[in-house]
C-alpha positions as CSV (number, residue, x, y, z in Angstrom):
1,A,204.1,97.0,102.4
2,P,201.9,97.7,105.6
3,E,202.6,101.4,105.6
4,A,201.3,101.7,102.2
5,A,198.1,99.4,103.5
6,M,197.8,101.5,106.6
7,A,197.8,104.9,104.2
8,A,195.2,103.1,102.1
9,E,192.7,103.4,105.2
10,R,193.9,106.9,106.2
11,P,194.0,109.3,103.0
12,L,195.7,111.8,104.8
13,S,198.9,109.8,106.1
14,L,199.5,108.7,102.5
15,F,201.0,112.2,101.9
16,A,203.2,112.1,104.6
17,L,205.0,108.7,103.1
18,S,208.1,109.1,102.4
19,A,209.3,108.5,98.9
20,A,211.6,105.5,99.4
21,A,208.8,103.8,101.4
22,V,206.6,104.4,98.3
23,S,209.2,102.8,96.1
24,R,209.7,99.4,98.2
25,S,206.3,99.4,98.6
26,M,205.0,99.5,95.0
27,A,206.5,96.2,93.8
28,A,204.7,94.5,96.1
29,L,201.2,96.3,95.9
30,E,201.3,97.5,92.1
31,R,197.8,95.7,91.5
32,D,196.2,97.0,94.3
33,V,197.6,100.5,94.7
34,W,196.6,101.3,90.8
35,A,193.1,100.1,91.9
36,L,192.9,103.1,94.4
37,P,190.1,106.3,94.1
38,G,191.2,108.9,92.2
39,H,191.9,111.2,94.6
40,L,194.1,109.0,96.6
41,L,196.2,108.6,93.3
42,R,196.4,111.8,92.6
43,G,198.4,112.3,96.0
44,L,200.5,109.3,95.0
45,L,201.7,109.9,91.7
46,P,204.2,112.7,92.6
47,L,206.0,110.1,95.1
48,L,206.8,107.8,92.3
49,T,210.2,107.2,90.4
50,V,210.1,107.1,86.9
51,F,209.8,103.5,86.7
52,H,206.6,103.4,88.4
53,L,204.9,106.6,87.2
54,E,205.5,105.1,83.8
55,R,203.6,102.0,84.7
56,A,201.0,104.3,86.3
57,E,200.2,106.0,83.3
58,D,196.9,103.6,82.4
59,A,195.9,103.8,85.9
60,A,195.7,107.4,85.8
61,R,194.2,107.9,82.4
62,R,191.2,105.5,84.0
63,A,191.0,107.9,86.9
64,G,190.5,110.7,84.6
65,L,193.9,112.0,86.0
66,S,197.1,113.7,83.8
67,T,200.4,113.0,84.6
68,Q,201.4,116.0,82.1
69,P,202.3,118.6,85.3
70,I,204.5,115.7,86.9
71,W,206.7,114.9,83.8
72,R,207.0,118.9,83.2
73,K,208.2,119.1,86.9
74,L,210.5,116.4,86.2
75,W,211.8,118.1,83.3
76,D,212.5,121.2,85.4
77,D,213.9,119.4,88.1
78,V,216.2,116.8,86.0
79,M,217.3,118.6,82.5
80,K,217.3,122.0,84.0
81,T,216.9,123.7,80.9
82,R,213.6,125.3,78.8
83,P,213.1,123.2,76.3
84,P,212.9,124.7,72.4
85,N,209.4,125.6,71.2
86,S,208.0,124.3,74.7
87,E,204.4,126.0,73.8
88,S,204.2,123.2,71.1
89,I,204.8,120.4,73.4
90,T,201.7,118.2,73.3
91,C,203.1,115.1,75.6
92,W,205.7,115.9,78.6
93,R,206.2,112.3,79.2
94,K,207.6,111.5,75.6
95,K,209.8,114.9,75.4
96,F,211.2,113.8,78.7
97,L,211.6,109.9,77.9
98,E,213.1,110.9,74.7
99,T,215.6,113.3,76.1
100,F,216.5,111.1,78.8
101,F,217.3,108.1,76.5
102,S,219.6,110.7,74.4
103,N,221.2,112.2,77.7
104,V,221.7,108.9,79.2
105,L,223.1,107.5,75.6
106,H,225.8,110.4,75.7
107,G,226.8,110.3,79.0
108,V,225.8,113.7,80.0
109,L,223.0,112.7,82.4
110,D,223.8,110.9,85.8
111,V,221.0,108.6,86.9
112,S,222.1,108.6,90.3
113,S,221.5,112.6,90.5
114,D,217.9,112.1,91.3
115,W,215.9,109.7,93.4
116,R,213.4,109.2,90.8
117,L,215.7,108.0,88.2
118,N,217.7,105.6,90.7
119,D,215.3,102.8,90.8
120,R,216.9,99.3,91.1
121,H,214.0,98.4,88.9
122,F,214.6,101.0,85.9
123,S,216.9,100.6,83.4
124,P,217.6,104.0,81.8
125,L,217.9,103.0,78.1
126,L,215.6,99.9,78.1
127,H,212.6,101.7,79.6
128,S,212.7,105.1,77.5
129,S,213.7,103.7,74.3
130,P,210.1,102.9,73.6
131,H,209.3,106.6,73.4
132,V,212.1,107.7,71.1
133,S,210.8,109.1,67.8
134,Q,214.0,111.0,66.9
135,L,217.6,110.3,68.1
136,T,220.8,112.5,67.4
137,L,224.2,110.7,67.1
138,C,227.4,113.1,66.9
139,N,231.1,113.3,67.4
140,M,232.8,110.0,67.3
141,L,229.5,107.6,67.1
142,Q,229.7,106.9,70.4
143,G,226.4,106.1,70.8
144,A,226.2,103.6,68.0
145,V,228.8,101.9,69.8
146,E,226.5,101.6,72.8
147,L,223.6,100.9,71.2
148,T,224.9,98.0,69.3
149,A,226.7,96.2,72.1
150,E,225.3,93.0,73.2
151,H,223.5,94.0,76.2
152,N,221.8,96.3,74.6
153,H,220.1,93.8,72.2
154,K,216.7,94.9,73.5
155,V,217.1,98.6,73.5
156,L,218.2,98.1,70.0
157,E,214.5,96.2,69.0
158,N,212.7,98.4,70.6
159,L,214.4,101.6,68.8
160,A,213.8,99.6,65.3
161,G,209.8,99.9,66.4
162,S,210.0,103.5,67.6
163,L,212.7,105.6,66.0
164,Q,211.5,107.8,63.1
165,I,214.3,110.2,62.4
166,L,217.9,109.2,62.8
167,K,220.4,112.6,63.2
168,F,224.0,112.9,62.6
169,Q,225.6,115.8,63.7
170,H,229.4,117.2,63.8
171,L,230.6,113.8,63.0
172,L,234.2,113.0,63.3
173,S,236.6,110.6,61.4
174,C,236.4,107.0,63.2
175,D,238.2,103.7,63.0
176,Q,236.7,100.4,61.5
177,S,235.3,98.8,64.6
178,I,233.3,102.4,65.1
179,R,232.0,102.0,61.5
180,C,231.2,98.4,62.0
181,S,228.8,99.6,64.7
182,L,227.3,102.0,62.4
183,V,226.7,99.5,59.9
184,L,225.0,97.3,62.0
185,L,222.9,100.0,63.5
186,L,221.9,101.4,60.6
187,H,221.0,98.0,59.1
188,R,218.6,97.1,62.0
189,L,217.1,100.6,62.3
190,I,216.6,101.2,58.4
191,H,216.4,98.3,56.6
192,H,214.7,96.3,59.8
193,G,213.3,99.2,61.2
194,S,210.6,101.8,61.0
195,V,213.3,105.1,60.0
196,S,211.8,107.3,57.8
197,Q,214.3,110.3,57.6
198,V,217.8,110.4,57.9
199,S,219.4,114.1,58.4
200,M,222.9,115.0,58.7
201,Y,224.3,118.6,59.9
202,S,227.3,120.7,60.2
203,W,230.4,118.3,58.5
204,P,232.9,121.1,57.5
205,V,235.4,118.5,55.9
206,P,233.2,114.7,55.8
207,D,235.0,111.9,56.0
208,T,234.1,110.5,52.5
209,V,233.9,106.8,53.7
210,L,231.6,107.4,56.5
211,L,229.4,109.8,54.4
212,V,229.2,107.1,51.3
213,L,228.5,104.6,53.9
214,I,225.4,106.5,55.4
215,L,223.8,107.4,52.4
216,T,224.1,104.0,50.7
217,M,222.6,102.3,53.6
218,S,220.2,105.0,53.5
219,A,219.3,103.9,50.4
220,G,218.6,100.5,51.1
221,F,222.0,98.9,50.5
222,W,224.0,97.0,53.0
223,R,227.5,95.5,52.8
224,S,228.0,93.7,55.8
225,G,231.4,92.0,55.2
226,N,233.1,93.7,57.9
227,A,230.2,93.6,60.4
228,L,230.6,89.8,60.4
229,A,233.7,90.3,62.0
230,Y,231.5,90.3,65.1
231,H,229.2,87.8,64.2
232,S,229.6,84.4,62.7
233,S,226.6,84.7,60.5
234,P,224.4,87.0,58.8
235,C,221.8,89.2,60.2
236,G,219.4,86.7,61.7
237,L,216.0,89.0,60.2
238,C,218.1,88.5,56.9
239,R,218.4,84.7,57.1
240,E,214.8,84.3,57.5
241,E,214.2,86.7,54.4
242,D,216.8,84.7,52.5
243,K,215.1,81.5,53.7
244,A,211.7,82.9,52.4
245,Q,213.0,84.1,49.2
246,S,215.0,81.1,48.5
247,Q,212.0,78.9,48.7
248,E,210.2,80.8,46.1
249,S,213.0,80.4,44.0
250,A,213.0,76.9,44.5
251,E,209.7,76.1,43.4
252,E,210.2,78.8,40.3
253,R,213.3,76.5,39.4
254,A,211.5,73.6,39.4
255,E,208.7,75.1,37.2
256,K,211.3,76.3,34.8
257,G,213.2,73.1,34.6
258,C,216.7,73.0,32.9
259,N,216.0,76.9,31.3
260,A,217.8,78.5,33.8
261,E,220.9,76.8,33.3
262,H,221.2,78.9,29.6
263,E,220.5,82.1,30.9
264,G,224.6,82.8,31.4
265,S,226.0,85.1,33.8
266,G,222.6,85.8,35.0
267,G,222.2,82.4,36.8
268,E,224.8,83.7,39.2
269,N,222.2,85.8,40.7
270,Q,219.6,83.2,41.0
271,K,218.1,82.5,44.8
272,R,220.0,79.8,46.8
273,S,219.2,77.5,49.3
274,P,219.5,78.7,53.1
275,K,222.7,77.2,53.3
276,E,224.2,77.8,50.1
277,G,222.9,81.6,50.7
278,D,224.5,82.1,53.5
279,A,227.8,80.5,52.4
280,H,227.5,82.9,49.0
281,M,226.8,86.3,51.5
282,N,229.8,85.3,53.4
283,S,231.8,84.2,50.4
284,V,230.7,87.5,48.7
285,L,231.3,89.9,51.7
286,S,234.4,88.4,53.2
287,G,236.6,90.7,51.2
288,P,239.7,88.5,49.7
289,R,237.7,85.7,48.9
290,S,235.2,87.6,46.4
291,P,236.1,87.1,42.7
292,P,235.8,90.6,41.5
293,L,238.5,91.6,44.1
294,R,240.8,88.9,44.0
295,N,241.0,89.1,40.0
296,L,241.4,92.4,39.3
297,A,244.0,93.2,37.0
298,C,247.8,94.3,38.4
299,E,248.5,97.4,36.5
300,E,250.9,100.2,37.0
301,T,249.6,102.9,34.3
302,S,247.6,105.9,35.2
303,S,244.8,107.6,33.3
304,E,244.1,110.8,32.4
305,V,241.3,112.7,34.5
306,P,238.3,112.8,32.3
307,C,236.5,116.4,32.0
308,G,234.5,116.9,35.1
309,H,236.0,114.3,37.4
310,T,238.6,115.4,40.2
311,S,240.9,113.3,40.8
312,F,240.5,110.8,44.0
313,Q,241.7,111.9,47.4
314,S,244.7,110.6,49.1
315,S,244.8,107.1,51.1
316,S,244.7,108.9,54.5
317,S,241.2,110.1,53.6
318,L,240.0,107.2,52.4
319,H,240.9,104.7,54.9
320,S,239.1,101.6,55.5
321,S,236.4,102.0,52.8
322,S,235.5,98.3,52.4
323,E,231.7,98.9,54.0
324,Q,231.3,102.0,51.7
325,L,229.1,100.5,49.1
326,S,226.8,97.4,49.7
327,C,225.8,94.7,46.9
328,H,224.9,91.2,48.2
329,H,225.6,89.7,44.8
330,I,228.3,90.7,42.2
331,P,228.1,89.6,38.8
332,R,231.0,87.3,37.8
333,K,231.5,88.9,34.5
334,T,233.1,91.7,36.5
335,R,236.4,89.1,37.2
336,R,237.4,90.6,33.4
337,R,240.5,93.2,33.8
338,L,239.1,96.6,34.8
339,K,240.6,99.5,33.7
340,P,242.5,102.1,36.5
341,A,240.5,104.6,38.4
342,V,240.8,108.1,37.1
343,G,243.5,110.5,38.4
344,R,245.6,107.9,40.2
345,K,247.6,104.7,39.9
346,R,247.0,101.1,40.9
347,R,248.7,98.7,42.9
348,C,248.9,94.9,42.6
349,L,246.3,93.8,45.1
350,R,248.1,91.3,46.8
351,R,245.4,89.9,49.4
352,S,246.1,87.1,51.9
353,R,243.0,84.8,53.0
354,G,241.3,86.3,56.2
355,H,242.1,89.9,56.1
356,Y,239.7,92.7,54.3
357,A,240.6,94.2,50.9
358,D,242.9,96.9,50.8
359,P,241.0,100.4,51.5
360,E,242.7,101.9,48.4
361,D,242.0,99.4,46.3
362,L,238.8,98.5,47.2
363,Y,237.8,102.3,46.8
364,D,239.2,102.2,43.4
365,F,237.1,99.3,42.7
366,V,234.1,100.8,43.6
367,F,234.6,104.0,41.5
368,T,236.4,102.2,38.3
369,V,235.2,103.8,35.3
370,A,234.4,101.4,32.7
371,R,235.4,101.7,29.2
372,E,233.8,98.7,28.1
373,D,230.6,98.5,27.3
374,N,229.7,94.9,28.3
375,S,231.2,95.3,31.7
376,G,228.7,93.8,34.1
377,L,229.3,95.4,37.5
378,L,229.3,98.9,35.7
379,D,226.4,98.3,33.3
380,R,224.0,101.1,33.3
381,T,220.5,101.0,33.1
382,R,218.6,101.8,29.9
383,T,216.9,104.4,31.6
384,T,219.5,106.4,33.1
385,E,222.2,105.9,30.0
386,G,219.6,107.4,27.7
387,E,218.8,110.0,30.0
388,N,222.6,111.1,31.1
389,T,223.3,110.7,27.4
390,E,220.7,113.5,26.5
391,N,221.9,115.7,29.1
392,C,225.6,115.4,28.0
393,T,224.9,116.0,24.2
394,S,222.3,118.7,24.8
395,S,224.7,121.0,26.9
396,S,226.6,123.9,25.4
397,P,229.4,123.2,22.9
398,G,232.9,123.6,24.3
399,S,231.1,123.5,28.0
400,P,232.7,120.8,30.7
401,C,231.4,117.8,31.1
402,T,229.2,117.5,34.8
403,G,230.3,113.9,35.3
404,H,227.1,112.7,34.3
405,P,227.3,108.7,34.9
406,G,226.6,107.7,30.9
407,C,228.3,110.4,29.3
408,K,229.3,109.0,26.3
409,R,231.4,111.9,24.8
410,K,234.7,110.2,23.1
411,G,237.4,109.6,26.2
412,R,234.5,110.4,28.6
413,P,234.0,107.7,31.6
414,A,231.0,105.3,30.4
415,G,229.8,104.9,34.1
416,I,230.0,104.5,38.0
417,L,228.7,101.6,40.0
418,S,225.3,100.3,39.0
419,L,223.0,98.7,42.0
420,K,220.7,97.4,39.8
421,D,221.6,94.0,40.5
422,A,222.4,94.5,44.0
423,H,220.1,93.0,47.0
424,R,217.8,96.1,48.0
425,F,216.5,96.5,51.7
426,R,213.8,99.2,53.0
427,S,215.2,102.2,52.5
428,V,214.2,105.7,54.0
429,S,211.6,108.4,52.5
430,T,213.6,111.4,53.5
431,L,217.2,112.7,53.2
432,E,218.5,115.9,54.4
433,L,222.3,117.1,54.4
434,F,222.8,120.5,56.2
435,S,226.4,122.1,55.7
436,I,228.2,119.3,54.3
437,P,230.7,120.0,50.8
438,L,229.8,117.4,48.2
439,A,232.8,117.0,46.4
440,G,232.4,115.5,42.6
441,E,232.6,111.9,43.4
442,T,230.5,112.1,46.4
443,C,227.9,113.8,44.1
444,R,228.0,111.3,41.4
445,T,227.8,108.1,44.3
446,L,224.8,110.2,45.4
447,S,223.2,110.6,41.8
448,N,223.6,106.9,41.2
449,L,222.1,106.1,44.5
450,L,219.0,108.5,43.7
451,S,218.5,107.1,40.2
452,S,216.8,104.2,42.0
453,W,215.8,105.4,45.3
454,V,212.1,104.7,45.0
455,S,211.0,105.2,48.3
456,L,212.6,108.9,48.5
457,E,209.9,111.6,48.9
458,N,211.9,114.3,50.3
459,L,215.4,115.4,49.5
460,V,216.8,118.6,51.4
461,L,220.1,120.1,50.2
462,S,221.4,122.9,52.0
463,Y,225.1,124.5,51.9
464,N,226.4,121.6,49.8
465,G,228.8,123.6,47.8
466,L,227.0,121.8,44.7
467,N,227.8,124.5,42.1
468,A,227.6,122.9,38.8
469,N,227.2,119.6,40.6
470,I,223.7,120.2,40.7
471,S,223.0,118.8,37.2
472,C,224.8,115.4,38.5
473,I,221.9,115.4,41.4
474,L,218.9,116.3,38.9
475,S,220.6,113.7,36.2
476,G,219.8,110.7,38.8
477,L,216.6,112.5,40.0
478,R,215.4,112.6,36.3
479,A,216.1,109.0,35.9
480,L,214.4,108.1,39.3
481,S,211.3,110.5,38.1
482,R,210.9,108.0,35.3
483,H,210.4,104.6,37.6
484,P,206.7,103.6,37.9
485,E,207.1,103.4,41.7
486,C,208.9,106.7,42.4
487,R,207.2,108.8,45.0
488,F,209.7,111.8,44.9
489,R,207.6,114.7,45.7
490,V,209.8,117.6,47.5
491,L,213.1,119.1,46.8
492,R,214.6,121.8,48.6
493,V,218.0,123.1,47.5
494,S,219.9,126.1,49.3
495,D,223.5,127.4,48.9
496,M,225.6,130.4,49.3
497,F,226.0,131.1,45.8
498,S,224.2,130.3,42.6
499,H,226.0,128.9,39.5
500,M,223.3,130.0,37.0
501,P,220.0,132.3,37.6
502,C,217.1,131.1,39.8
503,M,214.8,131.0,37.4
504,E,217.0,129.2,34.9
505,L,217.6,126.4,37.5
506,V,213.7,126.3,38.6
507,R,212.9,125.6,35.0
508,C,215.8,122.9,34.7
509,I,214.2,121.2,37.8
510,L,210.7,121.4,36.5
511,S,211.4,120.1,33.3
512,A,213.0,117.3,34.7
513,L,210.9,116.3,37.7
514,P,207.2,117.2,36.6
515,Q,205.9,115.3,39.6
516,L,207.1,117.8,42.0
517,H,205.0,119.1,44.6
518,T,207.0,121.3,46.4
519,L,210.1,122.8,44.9
520,S,212.1,125.6,47.0
521,V,215.3,127.3,45.7
522,S,217.4,129.5,47.8
523,F,220.5,131.1,47.1
524,D,222.5,133.8,49.3
525,L,224.7,135.5,46.9
526,K,225.5,135.6,43.3
527,N,229.0,134.0,42.1
528,Q,231.5,136.3,42.4
529,L,233.5,134.6,39.6
530,E,231.4,135.9,36.5
531,G,233.7,135.2,34.3
532,S,233.7,131.4,35.3
533,R,229.9,131.2,35.3
534,P,228.8,128.4,32.8
535,E,226.6,129.8,29.8
536,A,223.0,129.1,29.7
537,N,221.6,125.7,28.8
538,P,219.6,126.3,26.0
539,S,217.6,123.1,27.1
540,C,216.7,124.7,30.3
541,S,215.9,128.2,29.0
542,E,214.3,127.7,25.5
543,A,212.6,124.6,25.8
544,E,208.5,124.4,26.9
545,I,208.1,123.2,30.7
546,P,205.9,120.2,30.7
547,E,202.7,120.6,32.9
548,S,203.6,119.8,36.2
549,C,201.9,119.0,39.6
550,L,204.0,121.4,41.5
551,E,201.6,122.9,44.4
552,V,204.4,125.1,46.3
553,L,207.0,127.3,44.8
554,E,209.5,128.8,47.2
555,I,212.7,131.2,45.3
556,R,214.7,133.1,47.3
557,F,217.1,135.4,44.6
558,P,220.5,135.9,45.5
559,R,219.3,139.7,45.1
560,E,218.4,139.4,41.5
561,P,216.0,141.0,39.3
562,L,212.5,139.7,39.2
563,H,211.6,139.3,35.4
564,T,208.1,138.3,34.9
565,A,209.2,137.1,31.5
566,F,211.0,134.4,32.9
567,L,208.5,133.4,35.7
568,L,205.7,133.2,33.1
569,P,206.4,129.7,32.0
570,V,206.8,128.4,35.3
571,L,203.6,129.6,36.2
572,K,201.9,128.4,33.0
573,A,203.0,125.0,33.3
574,S,202.0,125.2,37.2
575,K,198.4,125.4,37.1
576,S,198.2,123.2,40.5
577,L,200.2,125.7,42.6
578,Q,198.8,126.8,45.6
579,Q,201.6,128.6,47.4
580,L,204.1,131.1,46.0
581,S,206.9,132.3,48.0
582,L,209.5,135.4,46.5
583,D,212.2,136.1,48.6
584,S,215.2,139.2,48.4
585,A,214.1,139.7,44.7
586,T,214.3,143.4,43.3
587,L,211.6,144.9,41.1
588,P,213.6,146.2,37.7
589,C,210.5,148.5,36.9
590,P,207.3,149.4,39.0
591,Q,205.1,147.4,36.3
592,E,206.9,144.0,37.0
593,L,205.0,143.9,40.2
594,R,201.8,145.0,38.0
595,L,202.6,142.1,35.2
596,L,203.3,139.5,38.2
597,L,199.7,140.3,39.9
598,E,198.2,139.5,36.4
599,M,199.6,136.5,35.3
600,L,199.1,134.9,38.9
601,K,195.1,136.0,38.3
602,E,195.5,134.3,34.9
603,C,197.8,131.4,35.4
604,T,197.2,130.4,38.8
605,P,193.8,130.0,39.8
606,N,194.2,127.7,42.7
607,L,196.8,130.0,44.6
608,K,195.9,130.3,48.1
609,K,198.9,131.6,49.6
610,L,201.5,134.5,48.6
611,S,204.5,135.7,50.5
612,F,207.2,138.6,49.8
613,H,210.0,138.8,52.1
614,D,212.7,141.3,51.7
615,V,211.2,142.6,48.4
616,N,210.6,146.7,48.8
617,L,207.4,147.4,48.1
618,A,207.5,151.0,49.5
619,E,206.7,152.5,46.0
620,H,204.0,149.7,45.3
621,Q,200.8,150.8,47.5
622,Q,198.3,150.0,44.8
623,E,199.6,146.9,43.9
624,V,199.5,145.5,47.5
625,L,195.8,146.9,48.0
626,L,195.0,144.8,44.9
627,L,196.4,141.3,46.7
628,L,194.8,142.7,49.7
629,Q,191.1,142.6,47.7
630,D,192.4,139.2,45.8
631,P,189.2,137.0,46.9
632,G,191.1,134.1,46.1
633,L,194.1,134.4,48.6
634,Q,193.6,133.3,52.0
635,E,197.4,133.9,53.5
636,I,199.3,136.9,52.4
637,T,202.4,137.5,54.1
638,F,204.6,140.9,53.5
639,S,207.9,140.3,55.4
640,F,210.2,143.0,55.5
641,C,208.8,144.7,52.7
642,R,209.0,148.3,53.5
643,L,205.3,148.9,53.6
644,F,205.4,152.3,55.7
645,E,208.6,153.4,54.5
646,S,207.4,156.2,52.3
647,S,203.7,155.9,52.0
648,P,201.1,158.5,52.7
649,A,199.0,158.7,56.0
650,E,196.1,157.5,54.1
651,F,197.9,154.4,53.2
652,L,196.9,152.4,56.3
653,S,193.3,153.4,56.3
654,E,193.1,151.7,53.1
655,I,194.7,148.6,53.9
656,I,192.3,148.5,56.9
657,N,189.3,149.2,55.0
658,T,190.2,146.6,52.1
659,V,190.9,144.0,54.7
660,K,187.4,144.3,56.5
661,R,185.7,143.9,53.1
662,N,187.7,140.4,52.1
663,S,185.4,137.7,53.6
664,S,188.5,135.0,52.1
665,L,191.2,136.3,53.7
666,K,192.3,134.3,56.6
667,S,195.9,135.1,57.4
668,L,197.8,138.5,57.6
669,K,201.4,138.5,58.5
670,L,203.4,141.5,58.7
671,P,206.8,141.2,60.2
672,G,209.3,143.6,60.1
673,N,207.3,146.7,58.6
674,R,208.0,149.5,61.4
675,L,204.1,149.7,62.6
676,G,205.2,151.3,66.1
677,N,202.5,151.5,68.4
678,H,200.2,154.0,66.2
679,R,199.9,151.4,63.2
680,L,199.1,148.4,65.4
681,I,196.4,150.2,67.4
682,A,194.8,151.1,64.0
683,L,194.7,147.6,62.8
684,A,192.4,146.6,65.7
685,D,189.7,148.2,63.7
686,I,189.8,145.3,61.2
687,F,187.3,143.3,63.9
688,S,184.8,146.4,63.9
689,E,181.4,145.7,64.6
690,N,180.7,146.4,60.8
691,S,183.6,144.4,59.3
692,S,182.8,141.4,57.1
693,S,186.6,140.2,57.9
694,T,187.2,136.5,58.7
695,L,190.8,137.2,59.5
696,C,192.0,134.6,62.1
697,Q,195.7,135.3,62.5
698,L,197.6,137.8,62.7
699,D,201.8,138.4,62.6
700,V,203.1,141.8,63.8
701,S,206.7,140.5,64.8
702,S,209.8,142.7,65.0
703,N,207.2,145.6,64.4
704,C,208.8,148.3,67.2
705,I,206.0,147.7,69.5
706,K,206.3,148.7,73.1
707,P,203.9,147.6,76.0
708,D,201.7,150.7,76.4
709,G,200.9,150.5,72.5
710,L,199.9,146.6,72.9
711,L,197.7,147.4,76.2
712,E,196.0,150.3,74.0
713,F,195.4,147.4,71.2
714,T,194.2,144.9,73.8
715,K,191.6,147.4,75.1
716,K,190.3,148.4,71.7
717,L,190.2,144.7,70.7
718,E,188.3,144.1,73.9
719,G,185.9,146.6,72.9
720,H,185.3,145.3,69.3
721,F,185.0,141.8,71.0
722,Q,182.1,143.0,73.6
723,Q,180.3,144.8,70.5
724,R,180.5,141.4,68.6
725,G,178.9,139.9,71.5
726,G,182.1,137.9,72.3
727,Q,182.2,136.5,68.5
728,L,185.1,137.5,67.1
729,P,187.1,135.5,64.2
730,F,190.6,136.6,65.5
731,T,192.3,133.5,67.0
732,H,195.9,133.8,67.0
733,L,198.4,136.8,67.4
734,C,202.3,136.6,66.9
735,L,204.5,139.1,68.8
736,F,207.9,137.8,68.5
737,Q,210.9,140.2,68.9
738,N,209.1,143.3,70.1
739,W,209.9,145.7,72.5
740,L,208.0,144.3,75.7
741,D,210.9,144.3,77.8
742,Q,211.0,147.8,78.7
743,D,208.0,147.5,80.4
744,A,207.2,143.8,82.1
745,E,204.3,144.9,84.3
746,T,202.6,147.0,81.4
747,A,203.6,144.0,79.0
748,Q,202.2,141.2,81.4
749,E,198.7,142.9,81.9
750,A,198.3,143.3,78.0
751,L,199.3,139.7,77.3
752,R,197.0,138.8,80.4
753,R,194.0,140.3,78.8
754,L,194.9,139.5,75.1
755,R,195.0,135.5,75.9
756,A,191.3,136.2,77.3
757,V,190.2,136.9,73.6
758,C,192.9,135.0,71.7
759,S,195.9,133.0,71.4
760,V,198.8,134.6,71.7
761,V,202.5,133.7,70.7
762,S,205.5,135.7,72.3
763,D,209.0,135.4,73.6
764,A,211.1,137.1,76.3
765,W,213.4,139.1,73.4
766,D,216.0,141.3,74.7
767,S,215.3,144.6,72.7
768,S,218.2,146.5,74.3
769,Q,221.0,143.5,73.2
770,A,219.4,143.1,70.1
771,F,219.9,147.1,69.2
772,A,223.6,146.7,70.9
773,D,224.1,144.0,68.3
774,Y,222.8,146.1,65.5
775,I,224.8,149.1,66.1
776,S,227.8,146.5,66.3
777,V,227.5,145.2,62.7
778,M,226.8,149.1,61.4
């Protein structure tokens, strides 16, 4: 402390202070040190540990100082990696602390490796947790176990307030204790937290129990029975909510008097007093004392597998599934005998008090297919029942049932677990599933959850092997769309194979979900088993599409012909369309593109962005020019469209002159069209003195541009810049994956001079390696 005080009197001595001395004196002198003048504080900040640097943020801000360079240097020294998309990072403090939290949690960073991290006042997880907005849990969910430990209670509380995005990646099967930790974590972060997005990545062989558990809790349900093994009572926040709700119910019962007693089995779901509520929750969730499980019939019969339903997996893959679906209240009428699950035999449910239900039996119970319409547990909502019945009856004769819950065909299942009477919690608004195969039973569970997931706004299903199961997902979404509180607006579906033509699927989706704002449908290849492809569904192919709210439509065709006749009904129904993207489509004849342009002009007056990717436009120069002169379009993309493959020399001049006359076009993207040096240099004339163009963004990525060509483009652009008095509308240039590494010195000069005129985005791309990779796969 005396050393720091003397340094305050002699500013030059402050820079000579050792880091250890500063760290020792900070605790005693914090109040006085933060009052130092700005020039002294500037010299002090680089000497602080992370703990004290974090506490100095307010003082630095008041002094007009930025700590961003210090946090950036901390990243370089501690993380020792280049962060992805570093150009877009606006706050290095948040980026560092968020990554630091994740690395410490997963044990890949040792805090003793740097003196700035090794501070006795600094608790790595506790002090960095308020800055964590997204977190990834992977492998055996070790992070979930650590975060739910008693000593990290405050950390979990901080995350509940800050975490927005929760990701799961490369998950492995785990035992019951780890799943219990996951249940508690999800309950705190989603149900009583602020997580709005759940994403799951790369799970080639998903654990059905774990997958359904995450989906169910993301939808707002919680089965806490097994979690109670670690806690003698339910969640404290739940108890507070139950207490408030039970007080409201008590008032209602007092007003209704004895009428509640005549409501039959509905009385089972009445709210209880706090003690009764806790006792009932423990009774329902503790497993063996749960009436529906205890009174299931002992049957040895087997049931045939209904159409469209796959048999259940073996018991080894369904281990400990007692947490997978969650209901706080289960109606008593489910005590009746239930039919066995399809495709397997059931055993007598022998249980002893104090032990959990047999996982296999509970899995069967959850997915038992009821054949009695009066079953309380398997009762369907009227909306879902009517919708699914419509789906099954409208399918073509002889086609297989796709497993819609509510199918009323003779001998078909009547439905799966209904969640309408279950206790609901807060649920997420975005669900993303990437590279996770979804089997039939999982799709039906997800469909059932989706039908009442009113908070869901965005759903991304990518490479899930859905095939015909997409109909099951759409069934749940259709039921959701009819809910008065539905907020579902964005659907993105992509997969390797398409089970039906893309345009037919688009029509089906828009017919079922007219309230969608964004729809993206993407497939890599056609289904190779053409003989097994289902017949076209008349309800989708012939029925008129209702007027939709669609604003963004993206279609990636699996090398299918683009027939404008099939696209026309979609465009007619989408008067609000603002953005259209067509990818990997083939044009069956030259007239198709002209017809498409006429339809766009007639049907979509609000269209602002149009994109073509990997569509051969080499023989469509006139149509390209018509698009470039369209006064309504603000952004046009021709990506890998072979624009100059067989075009005459004057085609480039016509493009430049057309863009110069268009005062509405703001963005032109031409990646992958082999511009080369000479065409890039010519494009600079778009910004000449006599141009009326207001083009702001130009993308020339992947165009074989070399450093000398870029330098000439820069010089020409500088000339136009001076002629127009330094008032160019041009602000952004994208140069990804060009041959700028062939002459680093010339490239650096060109980039330096370009950045004086506009914002430049580039990368350190190795063109030689890319060319070698290209040759290797030829």
